[in-house]
C-alpha positions as CSV (number, residue, x, y, z in Angstrom):
1,X,0.9,-14.8,-5.1
2,X,-1.7,-17.3,-3.9
3,X,-5.3,-16.5,-3.1
4,X,-4.7,-16.9,0.6
5,X,-1.6,-14.6,0.5
6,X,-3.5,-12.0,-1.5
7,X,-6.6,-12.0,0.7
8,X,-4.4,-11.7,3.8
9,X,-2.4,-8.8,2.4
10,X,-5.6,-7.0,1.3
11,X,-7.3,-7.5,4.6
12,X,-4.3,-6.5,6.8
13,X,-2.8,-3.7,4.6
14,X,-6.0,-2.4,2.8
15,X,-4.5,-2.9,-0.7
16,X,-6.4,-3.6,-3.8
17,X,-5.7,-7.0,-5.4
18,X,-6.4,-8.3,-8.8
19,X,-6.1,-11.6,-10.7
20,X,-4.9,-12.4,-14.2
21,X,-8.5,-13.3,-15.2
22,X,-9.8,-9.9,-14.1
23,X,-10.4,-7.3,-16.7
24,X,-8.1,-4.2,-16.8
25,X,-9.3,-1.9,-14.0
26,X,-10.9,-4.7,-12.1
27,X,-9.9,-5.3,-8.5
28,X,-11.2,-6.2,-5.1
29,X,-10.4,-5.2,-1.5
30,X,-10.9,-7.5,1.4
31,X,-12.5,-5.8,4.5
32,X,-13.0,-8.2,7.4
33,X,-15.2,-11.0,6.1
34,X,-16.4,-9.0,3.1
35,X,-15.1,-8.4,-0.4
36,X,-15.7,-5.0,-2.1
37,X,-15.3,-4.7,-5.9
38,X,-14.1,-1.6,-7.8
39,X,-17.7,-0.9,-8.5
40,X,-18.6,-0.8,-4.8
41,X,-20.4,-4.2,-4.7
42,X,-20.0,-6.0,-1.4
43,X,-20.3,-9.7,-0.8
44,X,-19.0,-12.2,1.8
45,X,-15.6,-13.7,1.3
46,X,-17.1,-17.2,1.1
47,X,-19.6,-16.0,-1.5
48,X,-16.8,-14.5,-3.6
49,X,-14.6,-17.6,-3.4
50,X,-17.4,-20.2,-4.0
51,X,-17.5,-19.4,-7.7
52,X,-13.7,-19.5,-7.9
53,X,-12.9,-22.9,-6.5
54,X,-10.8,-24.0,-9.4
55,X,-7.0,-24.5,-9.4
56,X,-6.5,-21.5,-11.8
57,X,-7.8,-19.1,-9.1
58,X,-5.4,-20.4,-6.4
59,X,-2.4,-18.5,-7.9
60,X,-1.6,-15.4,-10.1
61,X,-3.0,-12.8,-7.7
62,X,-1.2,-9.5,-7.4
63,X,-1.4,-6.0,-5.9
64,X,-3.5,-3.8,-8.2
65,X,-1.5,-1.0,-9.7
66,X,-3.3,2.1,-10.8
67,X,-2.3,3.3,-14.2
68,X,-2.5,6.9,-15.1
69,X,-2.3,8.6,-18.4
70,X,-0.6,12.0,-18.9
């Protein structure tokens, strides 16, 4: 999905999202005008996006799926 679609889905549904460039286990959650990382870091949406203003960041977003091991 696109960046806009992923951010809207995370913001409205509270789901974790990830990108193909993220490391395994890395995700973000959009809360209002803030982005929270899996480590608990918080920054503004604009601050998060400013370093990712390249075409490669516009697509390839998806819902983060937690993997568990038996």
